Structures are given as C-alpha cells and as structure tokens.
N, C-alpha and C positions, 0 to 999 in steps of 0.2 A: 489606748495611748493616753497618758496622764498630761497634766498641764506642762510638766517638764518636757515631755515628749513633743508637745506642740511647739514649744519654743525652740527646741533643737531642730526640728524640721524647718521652721521659719528661718532660723540662722543659716541652715545648710542651703536653703534656696537663695538667700541673699548673697551668700558666698559664691554661688553659681553665677548670679547676675554680675558680680564684680569680676570674677576670675575667668569665667568661660565666655560670657556675653560681653564683657568689657564695658559694661554700663558706667556712667559717670557716678561719682559719689553722691551727687545731688539726686540723680534718678534713683539710685539704689536706696537712698534714705527715704525717699517718697514711697517706694514699695514697702519698705520696712514699717512706716507709719500705717499704711493701709492694712498690712497683715496684723499689726498690733491692735488695730480697731476691730478687725474680724475676730481676733482671739478674745477680745473683751466682750463682743456681742455674743459669741458662741459659748462663753463660760467654760463649763466642765465638759462640754461635748467634744469628743475627739474629732480630728480632722475627718477620718474616713466615715464617721457616723452622720456627717452633715448632709442634709437633703436639699433639694432645690427649693422646697417650701421654706426652709430655714433661711436661705440666702435671700429669697424674696421678702421675708418678714424683716430681715436686717435692713434691706434697702428701703423698705417702707418706714422703718424706724428712723432712719437717717433723714428721709424726706420730711418726717413729722417734726424733726428738729430744725427744719428750714434750711437744710443743706441744698445747695444748688443742684439741679438735675445733671449738669455737666460734671460736678464733682463726684456725684454718686456714680455716673457712668465710668469715670476714671478708676474708682475703687473697684467696681465690678470687673473691669478689665484686668486690674492687678490680681484680683482673686482668681479669675479664670486662668491666668498665666500660672499662678502658683499651683492650682489644682491639676493643671496639665502636666506640670513638672512632677508633682507628687505622684501622679498615676504611674510614672515610670520608675518609681522607687518603692511603692507600696502596692497593696492589693486594692486600691481605690477603684470601685466598680464604675463610677460615673462622676463627671465633673459637676458638682452641685451648683456652680455659678453659671454653667452653660444654659443659655436661653433665658436668663433672667435680665430684664431690661430696666434701665433707669426710667423714672417718670418723665413724661414728655415735658419739654420746656414750653412754658406758655408763649404763645405767639405775640410778639411785640408789634404794635401798630407803627406804621411808617410815620416819621416826623414830617409834618406839614406846617408851613407858616400860616397864620391868619391872613386873610385876603388883603387887608390894609398893609400889613408888614411885607407881604410878597410884592405887592405893586410898588411900595416905597423903595424896596431893595432894588428892583430891576430898573426903576425909572429914575433913580437919583444918580446923576453923574458926579464925578469927582469935582468937576467945575461946571458952573452954571451955563455959561455961554459956549455954544459949539465952536465958535470961531477961535476960542482960546484953548480949546482942548487938544491934547496930543492925539495922534492916530491910535496909539495903544489904548487910550481911554475910550475913544469911539468904537474900537474893536471890542473892548470889554462890554460897553453898553449894548452893542448889537448881540453879542453872545448871550448875555444875561437875559435880555428881553426874549430872545429866541428860545432859550431853555425853558422859560416859564410859559411862553406863548404856545409851544408845541409839545411839551413834555418829552423832549429828547434825552436819550442817554448821553452822557458826556462823550463817549466814543463815537456816537453817531454824529454829534455836533462837530467834533474835530475832523471827521471824515468827509464833511460836506465840501463839494466843489462849487465853483461859480455857476456852472451850467452842466447839462448832460454830456457825458462822453461814455463810450462803451465800457471803459474801465473804471468809471467813477463808482465808489461805494455809496455815494449819496450826493445829491445836487439841489440847488435852489432854483425854483421856477418863478422869476419875478413877475411875469405876466399874470399868472394864476394865483400868486401869493401862497405857494405851498413848497414843502420840501419833501423829497423822497429819500428815504434812508434804508440802509441794510441793517436789520436788527439781529437779534439772537436767533440761531438756527438758520441763518441765511435767508430770513424772511423779509421781503421788501414791503414797505408801507408808505403811503403818502399822507402827509399831515398838513392841515391849514396853518398859515402863519397870520397872526393878528396884525392890525394896522400899526400899533406902536412898534412892534418888532420890525415890520417892513420899513417904517421910517428910520429906525435906528440902523438897520442894515444899509439903507441908502446913504446915510451920513458917513457910514464907515467906508462904503465902496467909493465915495467921492475922494477919499484921501488914501485908499489902499494902495500901497506901492506894488511895483512888479515883483512877484515872488522870486527870491533868490535861488530856490530849488527847482524853478522851471515848472512847478505844478500849477494846477488850477484851483488850489486851496482857497476856500472862501475866507477862512480866518487864519491870520499869520502871526507868528511870534515876532519879537522885536528883531530877530535875526533875518526875518523875511522868509522863514521856512514855515511849513504847515504846523499849526499850533498842536501841541500834545495835550491829551486829556489831563495829565498831571499839572501842566501850566494853567489850564482852565480852572482846575480845582484851587490852585494857590491864589490865582487872581480873584476868584469869587470870595474865598475866605477873607483875603485882605480887604476887598470892597465891603464886605459885610461889617467887618470891624470898623472900618473908616466911617461907615454910614450909621453906626449904632444899631445894627440888626439885633433882635432879641435872642438870637441863638448863633452858634458857630455853624454858618451855612455852608453847603456843599452842593454840587450840581444835582445829585439825586434828591435833595430836599426840595428843589424847585420842581423836579419831576413829580414828586409826591404831591406838592402843592397844586400843580396843574391839574392832576387827576382828582384830587379832593374837591377843588373849587369848581371844576367842570361838573362833577357829579352832583354837587350841592345845587348847582343852578339848573341842570337839565334832568337829573334823575335817570339818565339813559346809560345804563351799565354797559350795554353792548357797544355803544359808540365810543365810550371811554376805553374799552377793551381794545377796539380796533386802533384807536390813536396811540395807545401805549405799546401796541404790538404784542400783547400777551397772547400766548398760545392757547390758554384755557381761561374760561370765565372766572375760575376759582382764584387765579392770581389777582384779578381785578376786584374781586368781592371784598378784599380787606378794606377797600376804601369806603364801603357801605358802613363799616364800624366808625370811621372818621366822620362820615356824614351824620350818623346817629348822635355822635358826641356833639356836633354842632347844633343839631335839633334840640338835644337835651339842654344845652347851655342857653339857647334862645327861650326855651320853655321856662327854665328856672328864672331867667331874667325878666321875662314878659308876662307870664300867667299870674293873675292876682292871687291864686290859691296854690301856687306851686310850692311854696316854702312853708306852708302851714303844717304844723306837727300833728 
C-alpha cells in the first residue's frame, strides 16, 4: 500500500465517520488531523505493516515534543478507531494501536493557601462590627471558618443540621464542639471544630431565622432554605475577591489548606487521614509533598548556607 493508498483509506474512514456515524464536522476534522499526523510519523510504511512498537514510538516522539498526555491519549484513541475500521476492510492482522497507552499525567499538588492568608480569609468579615452585619454575612463567616477549621467537603457543610436526628446526613454538637458528617462511600466521621469557628457559628445562630423549608439545616440561603454547595462556592469566591485573597478561592482550597497546615504542625498523617475521611492513606500522602515544600522554603530562607552555589 503506497502513500496514495494510505491517503485513500484515511479519506474513506473520514467519510464513514461523516455519513455512517453522523459525527459533526468539527469532530471529523479532529480525526482527520490525527490521521494526518500518524501518516507523517509513519512515512512510507503502509498501514497494515505498522506494529505496536511503531505506534508506541510515535507516542513517545509526541511526548518528547512536549505534547500533553491528554492530547496523546486522544490521538491514540483516534488511531485505534481507525485501525478497528480498517481491519474490516483489509487483511489487517492486529490493531497496532491496541494496548499502547499515553504517558501518565504528572500528579498536580492540591492548592493550599499559606497559613496567614487562610486565617485572614476566613477571619475577615465584610464589616467589622458584628452588630452592623447582616445575617447572610454572619452565615458566611461561620461557614468559611468551619470549612477551614474542620476540612469539610462543601457538600458535607451544606448537609449539616443543627443537631442529631435519625435522618440527618450530618450535624453539629455544640457541647463537644464537633461535627459528624457523611462522607464519600457512606462513611461517617466526627471532626473537631475550633474555637474561632464555634464563636462564628454562635454569632450566626443568634440571628438565624426559622427555616422556610421546615428543615433543621444549620446554614440557610437568603430564601430561608438549606444552602446549596453551589451557593457556598459563589459566596466564598466573592468574599475572597472582596478581601484581596491571593488566589481565586473555593471550598476545596480551604480543605487542602486545613490538611496541609495540620500536617505541618502535627506531622501525624493518620490523624489527618481520619479527619479528611480518606479511605486510604495514599490519598492523604499528597499533603506530605506540600509539607516538604514548606520545609524547603523555610530552609532556603533561614539556613545561612542554603543558597550558596
């Protein structure tokens, strides 16, 4: 099969995608670009002569050009689809793209705020004097303090009730200063609540109206119904912008900050795992990298010989 033959097979496959599978012009064009790149990488080698080792080498070459692993995975998927189709029209013995995987994406560290920035974010109200603050502002302050104090997921925070009932997904225990929540996998856990968060919750409860939906929800929207995770996200983002936070903050960033700062102070990975509700220690170990970053920064700033060449 010569170069012309390769192009004809590729065109026939693209026509199949347009006419038989009814793919959009945009999607079909993307498949065409992927096949054109495969044709360029394979040169004079006919389609049926390509081996798995060849396709693996092409993927490695793309990776060497700094193409993102996600993009390489998409190309490999396109190539697999083409060779599956080609096998039905030629004597292709095996799909050379089958079993070839894209390089693994590097794990990104969770974004955590520095300690001072996190404390400033959750402790700074929209207005200084509590007597002048609206109930919604007191509700926000209590929610943000609690997110950072106890490392809750935003869904866990929104699901909290004032007290225990048999149907409550989570609840606050004011006497023991802790919250019990229902996390991922239906796993319950109890997490301590710090003094600052308990004080903010008390200020909110002093003005909390009766819920309009008849629920026992701890945190309410301006309509008097249980607050939704999305509303918490929007309120925290707006608060971060209003108070000059150094990043676009979201509830999970406060959870990451809670874990990172607690690990920096205690070094107790198992305790952090329990408070986050992670099923395995591997999920929590990512914060040890954040901890090392903190230690490395302290070393560079403090050690008299750290920056010597």
